[in-house]
C-alpha positions as CSV (number, residue, x, y, z in Angstrom):
1,M,-58.4,4.0,8.6
2,S,-58.3,6.2,5.6
3,I,-60.4,6.0,2.5
4,I,-57.5,4.7,0.5
5,D,-56.9,1.9,2.9
6,S,-60.6,0.9,2.8
7,D,-60.5,1.0,-1.0
8,D,-57.4,-1.2,-1.0
9,N,-59.1,-3.6,1.5
10,E,-62.2,-3.7,-0.7
11,I,-60.1,-4.5,-3.8
12,T,-58.1,-7.1,-1.9
13,D,-61.4,-8.8,-0.7
14,R,-62.8,-8.7,-4.3
15,L,-59.5,-10.2,-5.6
16,E,-59.6,-13.0,-3.0
17,D,-63.1,-13.8,-4.1
18,A,-62.1,-13.8,-7.7
19,V,-59.0,-16.1,-7.3
20,D,-59.7,-19.8,-6.9
21,H,-57.1,-21.0,-4.3
22,V,-58.6,-24.4,-4.0
23,G,-57.9,-25.3,-7.6
24,C,-54.3,-24.2,-7.3
25,P,-51.9,-27.1,-7.9
26,I,-49.2,-27.5,-5.4
27,I,-45.8,-28.3,-7.0
28,D,-43.6,-30.5,-4.9
29,E,-40.0,-29.6,-4.4
30,L,-37.9,-31.0,-7.2
31,N,-35.9,-34.0,-5.9
32,I,-33.6,-35.7,-8.4
33,P,-33.7,-39.4,-7.7
34,T,-30.7,-41.7,-8.0
35,F,-31.1,-44.0,-10.9
36,E,-29.8,-47.6,-10.9
37,P,-29.4,-49.8,-13.9
38,V,-32.4,-52.1,-14.4
39,I,-31.2,-54.7,-16.8
40,P,-32.1,-58.4,-16.4
41,T,-29.1,-60.4,-15.5
42,H,-29.5,-62.9,-18.3
43,L,-28.9,-60.0,-20.7
44,L,-25.6,-59.1,-19.0
45,D,-24.3,-62.7,-18.8
46,G,-21.4,-63.3,-21.1
47,K,-20.8,-59.6,-22.0
48,D,-17.4,-58.0,-21.6
49,P,-17.1,-55.3,-19.0
50,S,-17.3,-52.4,-21.5
51,Q,-20.5,-53.6,-23.0
52,K,-21.9,-54.3,-19.6
53,W,-21.0,-50.7,-18.5
54,M,-22.5,-49.3,-21.7
55,M,-25.8,-51.2,-21.2
56,E,-26.0,-50.0,-17.6
57,R,-25.3,-46.4,-18.6
58,L,-27.9,-46.6,-21.3
59,S,-30.5,-48.0,-18.8
60,V,-29.7,-45.1,-16.4
61,I,-29.9,-42.5,-19.2
62,M,-33.3,-43.9,-20.3
63,Q,-34.6,-43.6,-16.7
64,Q,-33.3,-40.1,-16.4
65,N,-34.9,-39.2,-19.8
66,K,-38.3,-40.5,-18.7
67,W,-38.0,-38.7,-15.3
68,Q,-37.0,-35.4,-17.0
69,A,-39.9,-35.7,-19.5
70,D,-42.4,-36.2,-16.6
71,A,-40.8,-33.2,-14.7
72,I,-41.1,-31.0,-17.9
73,H,-44.7,-32.1,-18.3
74,D,-45.5,-31.1,-14.7
75,V,-43.7,-27.8,-15.1
76,H,-45.5,-27.1,-18.4
77,N,-48.9,-27.8,-16.8
78,Y,-48.1,-25.6,-13.9
79,A,-46.9,-22.8,-16.2
80,R,-50.2,-23.0,-18.2
81,Y,-52.1,-22.8,-14.9
82,V,-50.1,-19.7,-13.8
83,N,-50.5,-18.1,-17.2
84,G,-54.3,-18.6,-16.9
85,K,-54.3,-17.0,-13.4
86,V,-52.2,-14.1,-14.7
87,A,-54.7,-13.6,-17.5
88,E,-57.5,-13.6,-14.9
89,L,-55.6,-11.1,-12.8
90,E,-55.1,-8.9,-15.8
91,K,-58.8,-9.0,-16.6
92,F,-59.6,-8.2,-13.0
93,R,-57.1,-5.3,-13.0
94,L,-58.6,-3.9,-16.2
95,T,-62.1,-4.2,-14.8
96,E,-61.0,-2.3,-11.7
97,L,-59.3,0.4,-13.8
98,Q,-62.5,0.8,-15.9
99,K,-64.5,1.2,-12.7
100,Q,-62.1,3.8,-11.4
101,V,-62.2,5.7,-14.7
102,S,-66.0,5.6,-14.8
103,D,-66.1,6.8,-11.1
104,N,-63.8,9.6,-12.0
105,K,-66.0,10.6,-14.9
106,A,-69.1,10.5,-12.7
107,K,-67.4,12.7,-10.1
108,K,-66.4,15.2,-12.8
109,F,-69.9,15.2,-14.2
110,K,-71.4,15.8,-10.8
111,K,-69.0,18.6,-10.2
112,W,-69.8,20.3,-13.5
113,L,-73.5,19.7,-12.9
114,L,-73.3,21.4,-9.6
115,I,-71.4,24.4,-11.0
116,V,-73.8,24.8,-13.9
117,G,-76.8,24.3,-11.6
118,A,-75.4,26.9,-9.3
119,L,-74.9,29.4,-12.2
120,I,-78.5,28.9,-13.4
121,V,-80.5,28.1,-10.3
122,Y,-78.9,30.6,-8.0
123,P,-79.9,33.7,-10.1
124,I,-83.4,32.2,-10.4
125,Y,-83.6,31.9,-6.7
126,L,-82.4,35.5,-6.2
127,Q,-85.1,36.7,-8.6
128,S,-87.8,34.8,-6.8
129,V,-86.6,36.1,-3.4
130,D,-86.9,39.6,-4.7
131,G,-90.5,38.9,-5.3
132,A,-90.4,39.9,-8.9
133,G,-92.4,36.9,-10.0
134,G,-92.1,34.4,-12.9
135,E,-92.1,37.0,-15.7
136,S,-89.0,38.7,-14.4
137,I,-87.3,35.4,-14.1
138,L,-88.1,34.5,-17.7
139,R,-86.9,38.0,-18.7
140,F,-83.8,37.5,-16.7
141,L,-83.1,34.2,-18.5
142,R,-84.0,36.0,-21.8
143,L,-86.7,33.6,-22.7
144,I,-89.2,36.4,-23.0
145,P,-88.2,39.7,-24.7
């Protein structure tokens, strides 16, 4: 397993910890019911067929309207939930990006520190190996004239 794969697995594990799967609402498949007229018979008695048909259609349309309003409400709530999760995911992504940027800065800092340290410490080491002593080191660094 490469370093990249292990980093991906670590990020995936952290993402799984950050996402609450238990609180995720499960949306049922949308099944459109069949609507039947629900009008008391005493209201239909004595009406001509066109009025009777109109009242039945109105009853069915009212039921459909209520069902659609409930379905829209459920979809709206689920969309709000998903938008919240997208916002959490975006926050998580930005946090990971900031960590990667700070890690890259730390790596660059360490690299430059090593280079500068080698340019300063190595000549001091060479002077001390020559046995010249501390005064020649300070003269070499031009701290003493």
